[in-house]
N, C-alpha and C positions, 0 to 999 in steps of 0.2 A: 222272612227271617232267614239269616244265613245259617246253614247247617255247619256244625263243627265236626271236623274229621278227628275222631278220638285218638287214632294212631299218631297223626301229626301233632296233636296237642300233647300227647305223652312224650314224643320225641323232643319237642321244643321245650318241655318242662323239666328235662332230665337233670340239669345242673342248678336248678333254681331252688333256693332254700326258703321254706315257708314257715311262718309263725301264725298259728290260729289261736285266738283268744275268745273264750266263750264260757259263761258261768253255768249254763245248762249242761250238765254232765252227759246226758243221753245225746243231745244234739251235738255236743263237742266230739263225742266218740264216733258217732255216725258220719258227721261231716269230715272228720279227720280220716276215716277209712276211705271216703270218696276221694279226698285230696291225695291220699297215698297211692291210689291207682294211677295217678299222673306224675306225682312229684316224689323223688327218692328221699328227700329231706323234709319232713314235716314235724314240727314241734307244737305242743299245745300248752295253754295256760288257762286257769280258771278265773282270773281277774286281771285288771289292768296293771296292778303293782307287780305281780309275778311276770306278766307279759313284758313290761318295761325292763325288768331285771334280766330276763332272758335275752331281750333284744340287745341290751348293753353288753352281755357276755358273748353272744353269738354274732354271726354275720348273715343277716337275713335280707333277701331281695324283695319278698312279698309278705305283707301283713294283712291278715283278715281279722276283723274284730267286731264283736257285738258293742252296743252302746251302754245299755243299762246293766251294770255289773257291781258287785259289792267291793268295798275297800277303795278301788280306783276305777272310775268308769272308763269307757272306750274313748270318750272325748279328751279327757285329761291325758290318757296314755298316748293317744295319737298326736296331741300337741307336743308332748315331750319327745316322741320318736322323730317327728318332723324337725324338731330343733336339733336333734342329734344327726340326722341324715335326710336332707331335703329330697334326695333322689329315690328313696325307698318307696315302692308302690304300695298304697293302702286301699283295701276294699273294706267298706263298712257294710256290715250285715245288720239291717235295722227293721224294726216293726213300724207300722203306720203311725202309731201313737208317739213315735220318737222323731217326727218330722221337724220339730222345733229346733233340733240340733243341726239340721242339714246345712243351713247357711253358715253357721260357725265352722262346721267341718270343711266346707268348700273353701272358706277363707284360710284354713290351715293347710290346704293343699291336698286334701283327700282326692283320690283319683277315680274311684268307682263306688256306687251304692247298689246294694242288692236287698230286696225286701224279703222279709219272712212272711209265710213259709217259703222256702227256696223252690223256685221253678228250675228244674234240672237244665233245660235248654238255655234259659237266660243265664244261669250260673256258669255253665260251661263256656258260653260266649264271652261272659265277663272275664273268666279265667284266661281265655284265649287272648283277649285284648290286653289284659294285665301282663301276660307273659311277653307279648310283643313289646309292651312298654318297658318291661325289665331288660329285655335284650337290647333295646334301643339305648336305655340308660347305660348299660354295661359297655355297649359299643362306643358310646360317647365318652365314657370314662377311660376306656382303653386308648381311644384316639387322643384324648387329652394327655394321658400319661406318656404315650408314644411321642406326642408332639413336644411335651416338656423334656423328655429324654433327648429327643433330636436337637431341640434348642440348647439344652445343656451341653450335649456333645459338640455341637457347632461352636458354642461359646467357648468351650474348653480348647477346641482346635484353634479358634481365632486368638484366644488368649496366649496359647502356646506359640502361634505364629508371630504375634506381636512381640512376645518375649524374645523369640529368636531374632527378630529384627532389631530389637533393642539391644540384645546381647551383641549382635553383629556390629551395630553402630558403636557401642561402647568399646568393642575390640578394635574397631577401626580407628577410634580416637586414640586409644592407647598406642596403637602401631604408628600412627602419624606423629603422635607426641614423641614416641621413642625415636622416630626418624630425626626429629629436630634435636633430640638429646644427643644423638651421635655427634652432632656438631658442637654441642655445648652441654657436657654432662652435668654441670653444676645447676642447670636450670630444671632438672628432672622433677624434684620435689616441689619446686616453685610452680610448675604447671599443674602438678597434682593438687597443691593447696589451693590454687585458683579455682579449681573445680569444686572446692568445698566452700571457700569464702563467698564466691559470687552468688550461688543459690541461697545461702544463708542471708545475705544482705538483700537479695531480691525478695525473699519471703518476708523479711522485716519491713520492706517497703510496701507489702501488700499486693505484690504482683500475682497474677493467676498461676495456678498449678502448672499449666503447660509451659508458661514462660520460665518458671523456676526450674523445671526439668530440662528445658532447652538450654538454659544458660549453664547448667551443670555439665551438659554435653559439650557446649561450645567454648567455655572459658579456658580449658586447658590447651586449646589450639590457637590462642590469641597471638602467639609468636611463631606460628608455623612458617611465616615468610622468612624467618632467619635461615632457613635451608638455603636461600639464595645469597646469603652474605659471605663474603670471602673469609677464610679462616684467620688471616692476619689481622682482620678488623674485629671479627667476632670474638676471638680468643685473646685479643690484645690485653696485657696485664695493666696497662696504664690508661690515662684518659685518651679519648679519640681527638684527633685534630679536627678542624672544621670540615675539611673535605671528607674525612673518614666518617664523621658524624652524619653528613648528608647521605652518604652511602648506607649507613646503618638505618636511617629513617625510611629507606625504600622497603624495608621488610614488611611494612604495613601494606604497601601496594602489591608486593609479591604475594603475600598471604591472601589478600582479597582476590587476586588473579587466580591463584590455585583453586580457590573455593567458589568462584563465580559461576553463574548459570544454573545452579541447582534449583529443582522444583520443591525441595524438602525444606520445611521450616527451620529445622535444627541446623542444617548446612547454611541456609540463608543467614541465620543469626550468627553463625561462626564467621561467615564472610564479613558481616557488618562489624563484629568485634575485632577481627584481624585488621580491619581498615581504620577503625575509629578509637581504639583504646588509648592512643596517645593524643587525642584531641583534648582541648582544655576548655573549661566553662567560660574563661575570659577571652577565648578566641586565639590564644597564643600557642596552640598545639599544632600538630601535623598529622597527616599530610595535606589536609584540605583547609585548615584554619577555621573549622566550624566553631560556632559560638553558642552557648546556652542550649536551648531546646533543639537547635539544629543538629545537635549530637544525639544519635539514637540512645535510648535509656540503657540498652545493654552495654553500649560503649562506655557510658558514664559510670555504670556499676563496676565494670571490670577495671576502669582506669584507677579507681581508688584502691581496689583490691590489689592490683598490680603494684601500685606505688607503695602500699604498706608492706607487701612481701618483699619487694626489692630493697626497701630500707632495712628490713630484718635480716636479709640473706647476705652471706659472705660471697664476694665476687673476686676475681683476680686483682682488681684494682682497689678493693676496700674490704674492711671488716663489717660484720653485721651489727646493727644497732639493737639495743634492748627495746622492749615494747614501749616503755615509757618515753624513750627518746624518739622512736618512730612516730608515736602519737603527737609529741610536741612539734615535730617537724611538720606533720600534716596539718595540724590545727593552728599553728602559729607561724610556720615558715622558717626557712633557714638560708634564704638567698637563692637556692636552686629550686626549692619546692615551696609553694604558697597555697593557703587554703582557697584562694580565688580560682585555683585550677579545677576545683571540684563543684559539682552541683550541690548547692547548699542543703537541699532536702536530703540528698543521699549522704552527705557529710554528717548531717545531724543523726541519721539512723546509724551510720557507721560508728559514731561516737557512743551512741546508746548501747551498742553491742560489742564495743571494742575488746572487752575481756574475752569474748568468745573467739575473736581473731587470734588473741594471744594463745589460747588453749589449742586452736587448730594448728598454729605454727609449731608449737612445742610438741604436739602429738603426731606430727607428720614430718619426720626427719629422715635423712638417708640412713642414719644409724641410730639405734636406740641408746647409744652411749654418747651421742653428740651433746656437748656442753655449750650452752649459749654463751657467746663471748661477752666479757665484761667491757662495757663501753661507758666511758665517763666523758663529760665535756665541761669546760670551764665557762663560767659566766662572769663577765667583768661588770661590776656594779659598785658605784660610789668608791672607786679606787681599790676595792677589795676583790681579790680572786676567791670566788666561792665555788665549792664543789656542788654543782647543781643536781647531779644524780650519780649515785654509786650503789650498785646492787651487789649484795653478797652472793657468791656462787657456792653451792653446796656440792661437794663431791663425795662419791661413795667411799667407804672405808672408815673404820672406827678410829676416832680421835685424830683424823687428818685435818690439817688447817691449810687455808689458802693465804698466801702472803699478798696482800693488796698494795704493798707498799713501796 
């Protein structure tokens, strides 16, 4: 039999809190005195119900309990305690005639059994083992908490780092977009709005989250290649002649060239969009003349967003159209633009959420006082000139009227 070093036992038991539950008053008092020679914190209870109540209110590492007690026996109390805290160490002090409970207690997770009357050496050895188990459980709990804290800290650091990269990327987009705007200031909010239209349409199409986030990053840079277009062409107030138009088309190749060779998904998507946002579903676009599914989906999404906003926006060579007129041009055609230019599925989703596009356009202007221009058009039908669309414009100011006439 291993002899227990009483001094070492006392040292190791210093910070352990003990709950002792016993209905026999004399045995409870005497055993509590023995326990108090080793443990600084010893509490006692005369039955299982009081013992359970004390356990709930306190923080105990070690529970010693009798089995047969009034009000609530040790078996029921142990079951409830183990439900509250599986790691608490339990020593059952039982008589020989209580052996029928042992299997049930083992299944509950009771750690040690000591028979009455107490043999001091066996009792001290059991206490020593119980103390080691408590220290092991506490060490494991501290390690778990330290590990959780470390993981949380690393997760926070990683999240912060990723956010920094995201912020850096967004700032890079803004600065590159600003660089393009130095050449053509009127396209500033156009680029900004594409960064809102495109992810909304991508989301409506059921694209995955990483795609939606990437296209929000990439869409504003769709025209980055215009940095390489001469001012006399880029800023021309009228229509471009055929030669100038061919030069303007090269902005797709220039943009793709600027962005080529990246290993990052968002930059790769930006390159693709810069190259393909003027490709058409019917194969009549540029620069590659891609057709149908040959055009990457990000290019197809940005193409319809770009067309819508271009129709709505004022340019040196044209006024902006109303939402109604822009939608009619996209869905019915006007000679220059036809619905065959667009992926039918994307066009359908675009039509479904078209009012959101109108809201985005109106709420993202260069000035909060911008008034959408009144655009009317005439439709010749059965020899009658009919006003197909005329929208009232409301201006601020009491009793002000607008002369439409």
